[in-house]
C-alpha positions in Angstrom: 0.0 0.0 0.0 1.4 3.4 -1.0 1.6 6.0 1.7 2.3 9.7 1.7 4.1 11.7 4.4 1.0 13.7 5.3 -1.1 10.5 5.6 1.5 8.9 7.9 1.9 12.0 10.0 -1.9 11.9 10.7 -1.7 8.4 12.1 -1.1 7.6 15.7 2.0 5.8 17.1 0.2 2.4 17.2 -0.7 2.6 13.6 2.8 3.6 12.6 4.2 0.6 14.6 1.9 -1.7 12.7 3.2 -0.4 9.4 6.8 -0.7 10.6 6.2 -4.3 11.7 5.6 -5.2 8.1 8.8 -3.5 6.8 12.1 -5.3 6.7 14.5 -2.4 6.5 17.4 -1.4 8.7 15.9 2.1 9.2 13.0 0.7 11.2 14.9 -1.7 13.4 13.9 -1.2 17.0 10.6 0.5 15.9 9.0 -0.3 19.3 11.5 2.0 21.0 11.1 5.0 18.6 8.9 7.9 19.3 6.4 9.1 16.7 8.7 11.7 15.1 11.7 9.3 14.7 9.5 6.4 13.6 7.8 8.6 11.0 11.2 9.5 9.5 12.4 5.9 9.6 9.3 4.6 7.8 9.6 7.4 5.2 13.3 6.4 4.6 12.4 2.7 4.4 9.6 3.3 1.9 11.4 6.0 -0.1 8.7 8.6 0.7 9.8 12.2 0.3 9.5 14.0 3.6 9.1 17.5 2.1 6.7 17.8 -0.8 7.3 20.4 -3.4 4.5 22.6 -4.5 3.7 23.2 -8.1 2.3 26.3 -9.7 -0.5 25.6 -12.1 -2.5 27.9 -14.4 -0.1 30.8 -14.7 3.3 31.5 -16.2 5.5 31.6 -13.0 8.7 32.5 -14.9 7.1 35.6 -16.4 5.7 36.7 -13.0 9.1 36.2 -11.4 10.7 38.3 -14.2 8.2 41.1 -13.4 9.0 40.8 -9.7 12.8 41.2 -10.5 12.1 44.3 -12.6 9.9 45.7 -9.9 12.6 45.1 -7.3 15.0 47.3 -9.4 12.3 50.0 -9.5 11.9 49.6 -5.7 15.6 50.1 -5.2 15.6 53.2 -7.4 12.6 54.6 -5.5 14.5 54.1 -2.2 17.5 55.9 -3.6 15.4 58.8 -4.9 13.4 59.0 -1.6 10.1 58.7 -3.5 7.7 57.2 -0.9 4.7 57.2 -3.2 6.5 55.3 -5.9 8.0 52.9 -3.3 4.6 52.1 -1.9 3.1 51.4 -5.3 6.0 49.2 -6.4 5.9 47.2 -3.1 2.1 46.7 -3.5 2.7 45.4 -7.1 5.4 43.0 -5.8 3.1 41.8 -3.0 0.3 41.2 -5.5 2.4 39.2 -7.9 3.8 37.0 -5.0 0.2 36.4 -3.8 -0.9 35.5 -7.3 1.9 32.9 -7.5 1.0 31.5 -4.0 -2.7 31.3 -4.9 -1.9 29.0 -7.9 0.2 26.6 -6.0 -1.1 23.0 -5.8 
């Protein structure tokens, strides 16, 4: 049965020990003595489950938005040098909006 990290993390220590009982891997040796955090990592290592899942951006062109953010950061630095607070605030809001748009499209 295929497991995910988040699914395993939601299980209690008893369920994790039942899963570990069926695994013959050196990472889970002594599973009865491990606490939940260590047992969870050992099971993930034994089953080759990635501990950190990467998010994917769907529905937008992330590269184009990141290019806009880089350009806006140059404008932001110029506004700081010039002391133009109105321009600085506008540029910061634009950067914030683009970053929120990227985060909203993460899956």
